[in-house]
PQR file with spaces between the fields and no chain letter, atoms N, CA, C, O and H, PARSE charges and radii, in Angstrom:
ATOM       1  N    MET     1      72.441   91.562  139.899 -0.4000 1.5000
ATOM       2  CA   MET     1      73.190   91.870  141.038 -0.0000 2.0000
ATOM       3  C    MET     1      72.906   91.462  142.088  0.5500 1.7000
ATOM       4  O    MET     1      71.712   91.628  142.335 -0.5500 1.4000
ATOM       5  N    ALA     2      73.652   90.826  143.112 -0.4000 1.5000
ATOM       6  CA   ALA     2      73.222   90.084  144.498 -0.0000 2.0000
ATOM       7  C    ALA     2      72.297   90.388  145.335  0.5500 1.7000
ATOM       8  O    ALA     2      71.716   89.607  146.089 -0.5500 1.4000
ATOM       9  H    ALA     2      74.622   90.691  142.910  0.4000 1.0000
ATOM      10  N    CYS     3      72.071   91.960  145.186 -0.4000 1.5000
ATOM      11  CA   CYS     3      70.817   92.655  146.397 -0.0000 2.0000
ATOM      12  C    CYS     3      70.466   94.205  145.549  0.5500 1.7000
ATOM      13  O    CYS     3      71.055   94.739  144.610 -0.5500 1.4000
ATOM      14  H    CYS     3      72.543   92.594  144.574  0.4000 1.0000
ATOM      15  N    ASP     4      69.541   94.528  146.148 -0.4000 1.5000
ATOM      16  CA   ASP     4      68.851   95.475  145.285 -0.0000 2.0000
ATOM      17  C    ASP     4      69.009   97.342  146.110  0.5500 1.7000
ATOM      18  O    ASP     4      68.112   98.178  146.221 -0.5500 1.4000
ATOM      19  H    ASP     4      69.062   94.094  146.911  0.4000 1.0000
ATOM      20  N    CYS     5      70.599   97.456  146.581 -0.4000 1.5000
ATOM      21  CA   CYS     5      70.713   98.266  147.236 -0.0000 2.0000
ATOM      22  C    CYS     5      70.629   99.475  146.148  0.5500 1.7000
ATOM      23  O    CYS     5      69.630  100.191  146.214 -0.5500 1.4000
ATOM      24  H    CYS     5      71.328   96.778  146.491  0.4000 1.0000
ATOM      25  N    ILE     6      71.328   99.674  145.436 -0.4000 1.5000
ATOM      26  CA   ILE     6      71.414  100.615  144.336 -0.0000 2.0000
ATOM      27  C    ILE     6      70.452  101.231  143.814  0.5500 1.7000
ATOM      28  O    ILE     6      70.395  102.444  143.618 -0.5500 1.4000
ATOM      29  H    ILE     6      72.139   99.092  145.382  0.4000 1.0000
ATOM      30  N    ALA     7      69.326  100.113  143.461 -0.4000 1.5000
ATOM      31  CA   ALA     7      67.872  100.458  143.035 -0.0000 2.0000
ATOM      32  C    ALA     7      67.218  101.137  144.278  0.5500 1.7000
ATOM      33  O    ALA     7      66.585  102.181  144.119 -0.5500 1.4000
ATOM      34  H    ALA     7      69.372   99.127  143.620  0.4000 1.0000
ATOM      35  N    ILE     8      67.371  100.502  145.661 -0.4000 1.5000
ATOM      36  CA   ILE     8      66.365  101.531  146.245 -0.0000 2.0000
ATOM      37  C    ILE     8      67.059  102.638  146.859  0.5500 1.7000
ATOM      38  O    ILE     8      66.348  103.620  147.068 -0.5500 1.4000
ATOM      39  H    ILE     8      67.885   99.654  145.790  0.4000 1.0000
ATOM      40  N    PHE     9      68.698  102.755  147.319 -0.4000 1.5000
ATOM      41  CA   PHE     9      68.902  103.854  146.870 -0.0000 2.0000
ATOM      42  C    PHE     9      68.781  105.348  146.015  0.5500 1.7000
ATOM      43  O    PHE     9      68.441  106.441  146.467 -0.5500 1.4000
ATOM      44  H    PHE     9      69.276  101.957  147.149  0.4000 1.0000
ATOM      45  N    ASN    10      69.154  105.012  144.720 -0.4000 1.5000
ATOM      46  CA   ASN    10      68.788  105.525  143.643 -0.0000 2.0000
ATOM      47  C    ASN    10      66.983  105.914  143.687  0.5500 1.7000
ATOM      48  O    ASN    10      66.533  106.894  143.094 -0.5500 1.4000
ATOM      49  H    ASN    10      69.430  104.124  144.352  0.4000 1.0000
ATOM      50  N    LYS    11      66.152  104.997  144.454 -0.4000 1.5000
ATOM      51  CA   LYS    11      65.009  105.631  144.332 -0.0000 2.0000
ATOM      52  C    LYS    11      65.170  107.157  145.216  0.5500 1.7000
ATOM      53  O    LYS    11      64.994  108.235  144.648 -0.5500 1.4000
ATOM      54  H    LYS    11      66.517  104.201  144.936  0.4000 1.0000
ATOM      55  N    LYS    12      65.658  107.008  147.208 -0.4000 1.5000
ATOM      56  CA   LYS    12      65.701  107.880  147.289 -0.0000 2.0000
ATOM      57  C    LYS    12      66.112  109.084  147.388  0.5500 1.7000
ATOM      58  O    LYS    12      65.623  110.037  147.995 -0.5500 1.4000
ATOM      59  H    LYS    12      65.801  106.132  147.670  0.4000 1.0000
ATOM      60  N    LEU    13      67.793  108.926  146.249 -0.4000 1.5000
ATOM      61  CA   LEU    13      68.480  109.666  145.305 -0.0000 2.0000
ATOM      62  C    LEU    13      67.351  110.536  144.879  0.5500 1.7000
ATOM      63  O    LEU    13      67.068  111.569  145.485 -0.5500 1.4000
ATOM      64  H    LEU    13      68.190  108.152  145.756  0.4000 1.0000
ATOM      65  N    ALA    14      66.424  109.917  143.363 -0.4000 1.5000
ATOM      66  CA   ALA    14      65.895  110.363  142.811 -0.0000 2.0000
ATOM      67  C    ALA    14      65.074  111.664  143.030  0.5500 1.7000
ATOM      68  O    ALA    14      64.746  112.435  142.128 -0.5500 1.4000
ATOM      69  H    ALA    14      66.654  109.078  142.871  0.4000 1.0000
ATOM      70  N    GLU    15      64.712  111.840  144.688 -0.4000 1.5000
ATOM      71  CA   GLU    15      64.000  112.754  144.854 -0.0000 2.0000
ATOM      72  C    GLU    15      65.058  114.202  145.733  0.5500 1.7000
ATOM      73  O    GLU    15      64.752  115.239  146.321 -0.5500 1.4000
ATOM      74  H    GLU    15      64.978  111.213  145.421  0.4000 1.0000
ATOM      75  N    HIS    16      66.094  113.652  145.455 -0.4000 1.5000
ATOM      76  CA   HIS    16      67.037  114.422  145.421 -0.0000 2.0000
ATOM      77  C    HIS    16      67.949  115.305  144.130  0.5500 1.7000
ATOM      78  O    HIS    16      68.844  116.151  144.099 -0.5500 1.4000
ATOM      79  H    HIS    16      66.342  112.810  144.977  0.4000 1.0000
ATOM      80  N    ASN    17      66.984  114.414  142.979 -0.4000 1.5000
ATOM      81  CA   ASN    17      68.063  114.905  141.531 -0.0000 2.0000
ATOM      82  C    ASN    17      69.270  114.193  141.612  0.5500 1.7000
ATOM      83  O    ASN    17      70.253  114.721  141.092 -0.5500 1.4000
ATOM      84  H    ASN    17      66.258  113.727  143.004  0.4000 1.0000
ATOM      85  N    SER    18      69.379  113.260  142.079 -0.4000 1.5000
ATOM      86  CA   SER    18      70.752  112.547  142.315 -0.0000 2.0000
ATOM      87  C    SER    18      70.775  110.898  142.084  0.5500 1.7000
ATOM      88  O    SER    18      69.937  110.175  142.622 -0.5500 1.4000
ATOM      89  H    SER    18      68.581  112.831  142.501  0.4000 1.0000
ATOM      90  N    ARG    19      71.714  110.444  141.316 -0.4000 1.5000
ATOM      91  CA   ARG    19      71.593  108.938  141.967 -0.0000 2.0000
ATOM      92  C    ARG    19      73.569  108.369  141.677  0.5500 1.7000
ATOM      93  O    ARG    19      74.529  109.043  141.303 -0.5500 1.4000
ATOM      94  H    ARG    19      72.395  111.032  140.879  0.4000 1.0000
ATOM      95  N    ILE    20      73.477  107.024  142.027 -0.4000 1.5000
ATOM      96  CA   ILE    20      74.426  106.311  141.949 -0.0000 2.0000
ATOM      97  C    ILE    20      75.358  105.862  140.552  0.5500 1.7000
ATOM      98  O    ILE    20      75.086  104.901  139.832 -0.5500 1.4000
ATOM      99  H    ILE    20      72.697  106.476  142.331  0.4000 1.0000
ATOM     100  N    VAL    21      76.272  106.602  140.401 -0.4000 1.5000
ATOM     101  CA   VAL    21      76.601  106.054  139.279 -0.0000 2.0000
ATOM     102  C    VAL    21      77.378  104.494  139.341  0.5500 1.7000
ATOM     103  O    VAL    21      78.261  104.101  140.104 -0.5500 1.4000
ATOM     104  H    VAL    21      76.493  107.382  140.986  0.4000 1.0000
ATOM     105  N    GLU    22      76.754  103.871  138.350 -0.4000 1.5000
ATOM     106  CA   GLU    22      77.350  102.349  137.919 -0.0000 2.0000
ATOM     107  C    GLU    22      78.197  101.993  137.106  0.5500 1.7000
ATOM     108  O    GLU    22      77.682  102.378  136.056 -0.5500 1.4000
ATOM     109  H    GLU    22      76.037  104.190  137.730  0.4000 1.0000
ATOM     110  N    GLY    23      78.995  101.599  136.880 -0.4000 1.5000
ATOM     111  CA   GLY    23      79.951  100.940  135.725 -0.0000 2.0000
ATOM     112  C    GLY    23      79.533   99.296  135.765  0.5500 1.7000
ATOM     113  O    GLY    23      78.624   98.858  136.470 -0.5500 1.4000
ATOM     114  H    GLY    23      79.412  101.286  137.732  0.4000 1.0000
ATOM     115  N    ILE    24      80.347   98.505  134.899 -0.4000 1.5000
ATOM     116  CA   ILE    24      79.956   97.348  134.219 -0.0000 2.0000
ATOM     117  C    ILE    24      81.487   96.468  134.151  0.5500 1.7000
ATOM     118  O    ILE    24      82.450   96.851  133.487 -0.5500 1.4000
ATOM     119  H    ILE    24      81.085   98.860  134.326  0.4000 1.0000
ATOM     120  N    ALA    25      81.464   95.536  134.779 -0.4000 1.5000
ATOM     121  CA   ALA    25      82.510   94.679  134.788 -0.0000 2.0000
ATOM     122  C    ALA    25      82.108   92.964  134.160  0.5500 1.7000
ATOM     123  O    ALA    25      81.295   92.063  134.367 -0.5500 1.4000
ATOM     124  H    ALA    25      80.681   95.225  135.319  0.4000 1.0000
ATOM     125  N    PHE    26      83.381   93.306  133.217 -0.4000 1.5000
ATOM     126  CA   PHE    26      83.396   91.825  132.274 -0.0000 2.0000
ATOM     127  C    PHE    26      84.054   90.544  133.232  0.5500 1.7000
ATOM     128  O    PHE    26      85.187   90.789  133.649 -0.5500 1.4000
ATOM     129  H    PHE    26      84.041   94.038  133.049  0.4000 1.0000
ATOM     130  N    ASP    27      83.560   89.403  133.570 -0.4000 1.5000
ATOM     131  CA   ASP    27      84.066   88.420  133.561 -0.0000 2.0000
ATOM     132  C    ASP    27      84.298   87.349  131.837  0.5500 1.7000
ATOM     133  O    ASP    27      83.422   86.725  131.237 -0.5500 1.4000
ATOM     134  H    ASP    27      82.640   89.204  133.232  0.4000 1.0000
ATOM     135  N    MET    28      85.749   87.496  131.483 -0.4000 1.5000
ATOM     136  CA   MET    28      85.781   87.262  129.902 -0.0000 2.0000
ATOM     137  C    MET    28      85.874   85.325  130.320  0.5500 1.7000
ATOM     138  O    MET    28      85.383   84.569  129.482 -0.5500 1.4000
ATOM     139  H    MET    28      86.460   88.003  131.970  0.4000 1.0000
ATOM     140  N    GLN    29      86.370   84.842  131.325 -0.4000 1.5000
ATOM     141  CA   GLN    29      86.706   83.380  131.613 -0.0000 2.0000
ATOM     142  C    GLN    29      84.794   82.811  131.708  0.5500 1.7000
ATOM     143  O    GLN    29      84.421   81.975  130.886 -0.5500 1.4000
ATOM     144  H    GLN    29      86.769   85.456  132.007  0.4000 1.0000
ATOM     145  N    ALA    30      84.090   83.198  132.437 -0.4000 1.5000
ATOM     146  CA   ALA    30      82.677   83.073  132.590 -0.0000 2.0000
ATOM     147  C    ALA    30      81.902   83.475  131.215  0.5500 1.7000
ATOM     148  O    ALA    30      81.106   82.644  130.776 -0.5500 1.4000
ATOM     149  H    ALA    30      84.393   83.877  133.105  0.4000 1.0000
ATOM     150  N    ASN    31      82.103   84.826  130.432 -0.4000 1.5000
ATOM     151  CA   ASN    31      81.779   85.144  129.633 -0.0000 2.0000
ATOM     152  C    ASN    31      80.453   86.093  129.868  0.5500 1.7000
ATOM     153  O    ASN    31      79.744   86.353  128.895 -0.5500 1.4000
ATOM     154  H    ASN    31      82.749   85.501  130.788  0.4000 1.0000
ATOM     155  N    THR    32      80.140   86.587  131.125 -0.4000 1.5000
ATOM     156  CA   THR    32      79.185   87.677  131.507 -0.0000 2.0000
ATOM     157  C    THR    32      79.618   88.982  132.361  0.5500 1.7000
ATOM     158  O    THR    32      80.613   89.194  133.053 -0.5500 1.4000
ATOM     159  H    THR    32      80.715   86.377  131.916  0.4000 1.0000
ATOM     160  N    GLY    33      78.399   89.837  132.022 -0.4000 1.5000
ATOM     161  CA   GLY    33      79.219   91.140  133.025 -0.0000 2.0000
ATOM     162  C    GLY    33      78.278   91.340  133.916  0.5500 1.7000
ATOM     163  O    GLY    33      77.351   90.531  133.915 -0.5500 1.4000
ATOM     164  H    GLY    33      77.591   89.665  131.459  0.4000 1.0000
ATOM     165  N    ARG    34      78.258   92.514  134.958 -0.4000 1.5000
ATOM     166  CA   ARG    34      77.996   92.667  136.014 -0.0000 2.0000
ATOM     167  C    ARG    34      77.814   94.446  136.161  0.5500 1.7000
ATOM     168  O    ARG    34      78.329   95.079  135.239 -0.5500 1.4000
ATOM     169  H    ARG    34      79.012   93.171  134.959  0.4000 1.0000
ATOM     170  N    ALA    35      77.165   95.206  137.184 -0.4000 1.5000
ATOM     171  CA   ALA    35      77.127   96.005  137.184 -0.0000 2.0000
ATOM     172  C    ALA    35      77.759   96.414  138.781  0.5500 1.7000
ATOM     173  O    ALA    35      77.867   95.420  139.500 -0.5500 1.4000
ATOM     174  H    ALA    35      76.747   94.692  137.933  0.4000 1.0000
ATOM     175  N    TYR    36      78.143   97.595  139.358 -0.4000 1.5000
ATOM     176  CA   TYR    36      78.573   97.752  140.450 -0.0000 2.0000
ATOM     177  C    TYR    36      78.700   99.326  140.440  0.5500 1.7000
ATOM     178  O    TYR    36      78.748  100.000  139.411 -0.5500 1.4000
ATOM     179  H    TYR    36      78.056   98.402  138.774  0.4000 1.0000
ATOM     180  N    PRO    37      78.749   99.858  141.832 -0.5600 1.5000
ATOM     181  CA   PRO    37      78.590  101.187  142.248  0.2800 2.0000
ATOM     182  C    PRO    37      79.973  101.644  141.841  0.5500 1.7000
ATOM     183  O    PRO    37      80.855  100.887  142.245 -0.5500 1.4000
ATOM     184  N    VAL    38      80.494  102.954  140.966 -0.4000 1.5000
ATOM     185  CA   VAL    38      81.763  103.086  140.616 -0.0000 2.0000
ATOM     186  C    VAL    38      82.331  104.227  142.104  0.5500 1.7000
ATOM     187  O    VAL    38      81.605  105.070  142.630 -0.5500 1.4000
ATOM     188  H    VAL    38      79.777  103.569  140.637  0.4000 1.0000
ATOM     189  N    ILE    39      83.889  103.896  142.536 -0.4000 1.5000
ATOM     190  CA   ILE    39      84.327  104.016  143.433 -0.0000 2.0000
ATOM     191  C    ILE    39      84.802  105.346  142.876  0.5500 1.7000
ATOM     192  O    ILE    39      86.011  105.113  142.858 -0.5500 1.4000
ATOM     193  H    ILE    39      84.479  103.211  142.108  0.4000 1.0000
ATOM     194  N    GLN    40      84.687  106.483  142.448 -0.4000 1.5000
ATOM     195  CA   GLN    40      85.506  107.186  141.726 -0.0000 2.0000
ATOM     196  C    GLN    40      86.971  107.827  142.669  0.5500 1.7000
ATOM     197  O    GLN    40      87.069  108.205  143.836 -0.5500 1.4000
ATOM     198  H    GLN    40      83.706  106.673  142.463  0.4000 1.0000
ATOM     199  N    CYS    41      87.715  107.756  141.836 -0.4000 1.5000
ATOM     200  CA   CYS    41      89.566  107.905  142.168 -0.0000 2.0000
ATOM     201  C    CYS    41      89.742  109.301  141.448  0.5500 1.7000
ATOM     202  O    CYS    41      89.220  109.660  140.393 -0.5500 1.4000
ATOM     203  H    CYS    41      87.635  107.449  140.888  0.4000 1.0000
ATOM     204  N    GLU    42      90.682  110.068  142.345 -0.4000 1.5000
ATOM     205  CA   GLU    42      91.072  110.975  141.348 -0.0000 2.0000
ATOM     206  C    GLU    42      92.870  110.450  141.622  0.5500 1.7000
ATOM     207  O    GLU    42      93.381  109.579  142.327 -0.5500 1.4000
ATOM     208  H    GLU    42      91.107  109.777  143.203  0.4000 1.0000
ATOM     209  N    LYS    43      93.472  111.575  140.585 -0.4000 1.5000
ATOM     210  CA   LYS    43      95.052  111.609  140.271 -0.0000 2.0000
ATOM     211  C    LYS    43      95.638  112.301  141.525  0.5500 1.7000
ATOM     212  O    LYS    43      94.862  112.947  142.229 -0.5500 1.4000
ATOM     213  H    LYS    43      93.057  112.283  140.013  0.4000 1.0000
ATOM     214  N    ILE    44      96.845  112.224  141.835 -0.4000 1.5000
ATOM     215  CA   ILE    44      96.804  112.846  143.037 -0.0000 2.0000
ATOM     216  C    ILE    44      98.123  113.719  142.090  0.5500 1.7000
ATOM     217  O    ILE    44      98.183  114.925  142.328 -0.5500 1.4000
ATOM     218  H    ILE    44      97.476  111.699  141.263  0.4000 1.0000
ATOM     219  N    ASN    45      98.995  113.241  141.211 -0.4000 1.5000
ATOM     220  CA   ASN    45     100.291  114.129  140.024 -0.0000 2.0000
ATOM     221  C    ASN    45      99.093  113.705  138.722  0.5500 1.7000
ATOM     222  O    ASN    45      98.718  112.640  138.231 -0.5500 1.4000
ATOM     223  H    ASN    45      98.946  112.262  141.017  0.4000 1.0000
ATOM     224  N    PRO    46      98.740  115.231  138.487 -0.5600 1.5000
ATOM     225  CA   PRO    46      98.146  115.139  137.150  0.2800 2.0000
ATOM     226  C    PRO    46      99.348  114.815  135.993  0.5500 1.7000
ATOM     227  O    PRO    46      99.024  114.332  134.908 -0.5500 1.4000
ATOM     228  N    ARG    47     100.751  115.119  136.316 -0.4000 1.5000
ATOM     229  CA   ARG    47     101.577  114.833  135.305 -0.0000 2.0000
ATOM     230  C    ARG    47     101.721  113.326  134.932  0.5500 1.7000
ATOM     231  O    ARG    47     102.288  112.789  133.980 -0.5500 1.4000
ATOM     232  H    ARG    47     101.014  115.510  137.197  0.4000 1.0000
ATOM     233  N    ASN    48     101.020  112.813  135.994 -0.4000 1.5000
ATOM     234  CA   ASN    48     101.479  111.180  135.678 -0.0000 2.0000
ATOM     235  C    ASN    48     100.255  110.268  135.410  0.5500 1.7000
ATOM     236  O    ASN    48      99.441  109.956  136.279 -0.5500 1.4000
ATOM     237  H    ASN    48     100.559  113.250  136.767  0.4000 1.0000
ATOM     238  N    ARG    49     100.203  109.803  133.881 -0.4000 1.5000
ATOM     239  CA   ARG    49      98.858  109.657  133.423 -0.0000 2.0000
ATOM     240  C    ARG    49      98.062  108.471  133.892  0.5500 1.7000
ATOM     241  O    ARG    49      96.862  108.276  133.697 -0.5500 1.4000
ATOM     242  H    ARG    49     100.864  110.057  133.175  0.4000 1.0000
ATOM     243  N    ASP    50      99.007  107.623  134.612 -0.4000 1.5000
ATOM     244  CA   ASP    50      97.917  106.394  135.162 -0.0000 2.0000
ATOM     245  C    ASP    50      97.022  106.773  136.444  0.5500 1.7000
ATOM     246  O    ASP    50      97.228  107.617  137.316 -0.5500 1.4000
ATOM     247  H    ASP    50      99.981  107.780  134.770  0.4000 1.0000
ATOM     248  N    LYS    51      96.253  106.118  136.319 -0.4000 1.5000
ATOM     249  CA   LYS    51      95.023  105.978  137.050 -0.0000 2.0000
ATOM     250  C    LYS    51      94.169  104.667  137.384  0.5500 1.7000
ATOM     251  O    LYS    51      93.697  103.992  136.469 -0.5500 1.4000
ATOM     252  H    LYS    51      96.086  105.432  135.611  0.4000 1.0000
ATOM     253  N    MET    52      93.969  104.299  138.863 -0.4000 1.5000
ATOM     254  CA   MET    52      93.540  103.301  139.097 -0.0000 2.0000
ATOM     255  C    MET    52      91.636  103.407  139.441  0.5500 1.7000
ATOM     256  O    MET    52      90.881  104.352  139.672 -0.5500 1.4000
ATOM     257  H    MET    52      94.352  104.848  139.606  0.4000 1.0000
ATOM     258  N    SER    53      91.488  102.234  139.343 -0.4000 1.5000
ATOM     259  CA   SER    53      89.620  102.118  139.053 -0.0000 2.0000
ATOM     260  C    SER    53      89.383  101.029  140.024  0.5500 1.7000
ATOM     261  O    SER    53      89.882   99.905  139.972 -0.5500 1.4000
ATOM     262  H    SER    53      92.102  101.467  139.155  0.4000 1.0000
ATOM     263  N    VAL    54      88.612  101.459  140.866 -0.4000 1.5000
ATOM     264  CA   VAL    54      88.209  100.250  141.939 -0.0000 2.0000
ATOM     265  C    VAL    54      86.945   99.339  142.186  0.5500 1.7000
ATOM     266  O    VAL    54      86.051   99.875  142.842 -0.5500 1.4000
ATOM     267  H    VAL    54      88.206  102.372  140.909  0.4000 1.0000
ATOM     268  N    ILE    55      86.800   98.461  141.899 -0.4000 1.5000
ATOM     269  CA   ILE    55      85.578   97.758  142.085 -0.0000 2.0000
ATOM     270  C    ILE    55      85.575   96.810  142.719  0.5500 1.7000
ATOM     271  O    ILE    55      86.324   95.837  142.816 -0.5500 1.4000
ATOM     272  H    ILE    55      87.526   98.026  141.366  0.4000 1.0000
ATOM     273  N    PRO    56      84.163   97.295  143.435 -0.5600 1.5000
ATOM     274  CA   PRO    56      83.964   95.943  144.891  0.2800 2.0000
ATOM     275  C    PRO    56      83.435   94.942  144.444  0.5500 1.7000
ATOM     276  O    PRO    56      82.757   94.784  143.428 -0.5500 1.4000
ATOM     277  N    THR    57      83.921   93.884  145.636 -0.4000 1.5000
ATOM     278  CA   THR    57      83.096   92.891  145.156 -0.0000 2.0000
ATOM     279  C    THR    57      82.132   92.441  146.083  0.5500 1.7000
ATOM     280  O    THR    57      81.557   91.409  145.737 -0.5500 1.4000
ATOM     281  H    THR    57      84.471   94.012  146.462  0.4000 1.0000
ATOM     282  N    PHE    58      81.723   93.034  147.403 -0.4000 1.5000
ATOM     283  CA   PHE    58      80.875   93.192  147.809 -0.0000 2.0000
ATOM     284  C    PHE    58      80.091   94.680  148.136  0.5500 1.7000
ATOM     285  O    PHE    58      80.781   95.629  148.511 -0.5500 1.4000
ATOM     286  H    PHE    58      82.191   93.872  147.685  0.4000 1.0000
ATOM     287  N    CYS    59      78.651   94.827  147.979 -0.4000 1.5000
ATOM     288  CA   CYS    59      78.202   95.831  148.090 -0.0000 2.0000
ATOM     289  C    CYS    59      78.470   96.670  149.317  0.5500 1.7000
ATOM     290  O    CYS    59      78.365   96.240  150.466 -0.5500 1.4000
ATOM     291  H    CYS    59      78.090   94.057  147.675  0.4000 1.0000
ATOM     292  N    PRO    60      78.811   97.860  148.998 -0.5600 1.5000
ATOM     293  CA   PRO    60      79.041   98.433  150.216  0.2800 2.0000
ATOM     294  C    PRO    60      77.840   99.002  151.059  0.5500 1.7000
ATOM     295  O    PRO    60      77.981   99.818  151.970 -0.5500 1.4000
ATOM     296  N    PHE    61      76.962   98.613  150.754 -0.4000 1.5000
ATOM     297  CA   PHE    61      75.462   99.419  151.700 -0.0000 2.0000
ATOM     298  C    PHE    61      75.628   97.959  152.594  0.5500 1.7000
ATOM     299  O    PHE    61      76.053   97.951  153.749 -0.5500 1.4000
ATOM     300  H    PHE    61      76.847   97.950  150.015  0.4000 1.0000
ATOM     301  N    CYS    62      75.207   96.707  151.830 -0.4000 1.5000
ATOM     302  CA   CYS    62      74.445   96.206  152.894 -0.0000 2.0000
ATOM     303  C    CYS    62      75.545   94.706  152.945  0.5500 1.7000
ATOM     304  O    CYS    62      75.230   93.757  153.663 -0.5500 1.4000
ATOM     305  H    CYS    62      74.862   96.714  150.891  0.4000 1.0000
ATOM     306  N    GLY    63      76.648   94.686  152.208 -0.4000 1.5000
ATOM     307  CA   GLY    63      77.825   93.772  152.202 -0.0000 2.0000
ATOM     308  C    GLY    63      77.328   92.540  151.755  0.5500 1.7000
ATOM     309  O    GLY    63      77.791   91.616  152.423 -0.5500 1.4000
ATOM     310  H    GLY    63      76.904   95.457  151.626  0.4000 1.0000
ATOM     311  N    THR    64      76.643   92.225  150.973 -0.4000 1.5000
ATOM     312  CA   THR    64      76.587   91.074  150.342 -0.0000 2.0000
ATOM     313  C    THR    64      77.491   91.114  149.141  0.5500 1.7000
ATOM     314  O    THR    64      77.743   92.180  148.580 -0.5500 1.4000
ATOM     315  H    THR    64      76.267   92.976  150.430  0.4000 1.0000
ATOM     316  N    ALA    65      78.109   89.662  148.640 -0.4000 1.5000
ATOM     317  CA   ALA    65      78.865   89.944  147.481 -0.0000 2.0000
ATOM     318  C    ALA    65      78.167   89.308  146.520  0.5500 1.7000
ATOM     319  O    ALA    65      77.447   88.309  146.530 -0.5500 1.4000
ATOM     320  H    ALA    65      77.905   88.796  149.096  0.4000 1.0000
ATOM     321  N    TYR    66      78.654   90.378  145.349 -0.4000 1.5000
ATOM     322  CA   TYR    66      78.222   90.294  144.262 -0.0000 2.0000
ATOM     323  C    TYR    66      78.662   89.250  143.407  0.5500 1.7000
ATOM     324  O    TYR    66      78.423   89.604  142.253 -0.5500 1.4000
ATOM     325  H    TYR    66      79.239   91.189  145.341  0.4000 1.0000
ATOM     326  N    ALA    67      79.075   88.380  143.427 -0.4000 1.5000
ATOM     327  CA   ALA    67      79.734   87.075  142.789 -0.0000 2.0000
ATOM     328  C    ALA    67      80.835   86.391  143.511  0.5500 1.7000
ATOM     329  O    ALA    67      81.907   86.714  144.022 -0.5500 1.4000
ATOM     330  H    ALA    67      79.269   88.093  144.365  0.4000 1.0000
ATOM     331  N    ALA    68      79.889   84.939  143.287 -0.4000 1.5000
ATOM     332  CA   ALA    68      80.695   83.882  144.245 -0.0000 2.0000
ATOM     333  C    ALA    68      82.292   84.101  143.949  0.5500 1.7000
ATOM     334  O    ALA    68      82.653   84.954  143.138 -0.5500 1.4000
ATOM     335  H    ALA    68      79.018   84.677  142.872  0.4000 1.0000
ATOM     336  N    LYS    69      82.903   83.563  144.411 -0.4000 1.5000
ATOM     337  CA   LYS    69      84.455   83.476  144.514 -0.0000 2.0000
ATOM     338  C    LYS    69      84.645   82.253  143.789  0.5500 1.7000
ATOM     339  O    LYS    69      84.142   81.169  144.085 -0.5500 1.4000
ATOM     340  H    LYS    69      82.610   82.870  145.070  0.4000 1.0000
ATOM     341  N    ALA    70      85.563   82.547  142.614 -0.4000 1.5000
ATOM     342  CA   ALA    70      86.132   81.811  141.718 -0.0000 2.0000
ATOM     343  C    ALA    70      86.675   80.353  142.610  0.5500 1.7000
ATOM     344  O    ALA    70      86.943   80.616  143.782 -0.5500 1.4000
ATOM     345  H    ALA    70      85.971   83.428  142.373  0.4000 1.0000
ATOM     346  N    THR    71      86.847   79.047  142.263 -0.4000 1.5000
ATOM     347  CA   THR    71      87.372   78.057  142.919 -0.0000 2.0000
ATOM     348  C    THR    71      88.176   77.500  141.483  0.5500 1.7000
ATOM     349  O    THR    71      87.793   77.165  140.362 -0.5500 1.4000
ATOM     350  H    THR    71      86.630   78.833  141.311  0.4000 1.0000
ATOM     351  N    THR    72      89.365   77.589  142.104 -0.4000 1.5000
ATOM     352  CA   THR    72      89.960   76.574  140.942 -0.0000 2.0000
ATOM     353  C    THR    72      90.556   75.379  141.472  0.5500 1.7000
ATOM     354  O    THR    72      91.135   75.493  142.552 -0.5500 1.4000
ATOM     355  H    THR    72      89.676   77.861  143.015  0.4000 1.0000
ATOM     356  N    SER    73      90.521   74.191  140.883 -0.4000 1.5000
ATOM     357  CA   SER    73      90.766   72.894  141.030 -0.0000 2.0000
ATOM     358  C    SER    73      91.933   72.720  140.446  0.5500 1.7000
ATOM     359  O    SER    73      91.885   72.721  139.216 -0.5500 1.4000
ATOM     360  H    SER    73      90.050   74.099  140.005  0.4000 1.0000
ATOM     361  N    GLY    74      93.176   72.540  141.029 -0.4000 1.5000
ATOM     362  CA   GLY    74      94.436   72.340  141.240 -0.0000 2.0000
ATOM     363  C    GLY    74      94.835   71.210  141.729  0.5500 1.7000
ATOM     364  O    GLY    74      96.019   71.050  142.030 -0.5500 1.4000
ATOM     365  H    GLY    74      93.214   72.539  142.029  0.4000 1.0000
ATOM     366  N    GLY    75      94.089   70.430  141.858 -0.4000 1.5000
ATOM     367  CA   GLY    75      93.901   68.999  142.996 -0.0000 2.0000
ATOM     368  C    GLY    75      95.142   68.323  142.693  0.5500 1.7000
ATOM     369  O    GLY    75      96.095   68.926  142.198 -0.5500 1.4000
ATOM     370  H    GLY    75      93.127   70.560  141.614  0.4000 1.0000
ATOM     371  N    GLN    76      95.161   67.251  142.937 -0.4000 1.5000
ATOM     372  CA   GLN    76      96.338   66.026  142.856 -0.0000 2.0000
ATOM     373  C    GLN    76      95.312   64.647  142.717  0.5500 1.7000
ATOM     374  O    GLN    76      94.315   64.346  143.373 -0.5500 1.4000
ATOM     375  H    GLN    76      94.387   66.761  143.339  0.4000 1.0000
ATOM     376  N    SER    77      96.082   63.852  141.428 -0.4000 1.5000
ATOM     377  CA   SER    77      95.386   62.809  141.007 -0.0000 2.0000
ATOM     378  C    SER    77      96.410   61.449  142.111  0.5500 1.7000
ATOM     379  O    SER    77      96.111   60.256  142.054 -0.5500 1.4000
ATOM     380  H    SER    77      96.892   64.096  140.895  0.4000 1.0000
């Protein structure tokens, strides 16, 4: 993580028997994983099997980027 917001919030939330749910995203190219806060989504139509997941790229609490933006070198020679 680029910041300690989740740990700080979890410490405060523990006083109220709560914590932030975290998920893990894997970057297959860099062979790394990172934890992120889960942003819960619910299905609108229960008969539809599709459901999206939301993975933030910036901390929703302080705005710090979780990972540097990937750069591609498609330069011309």
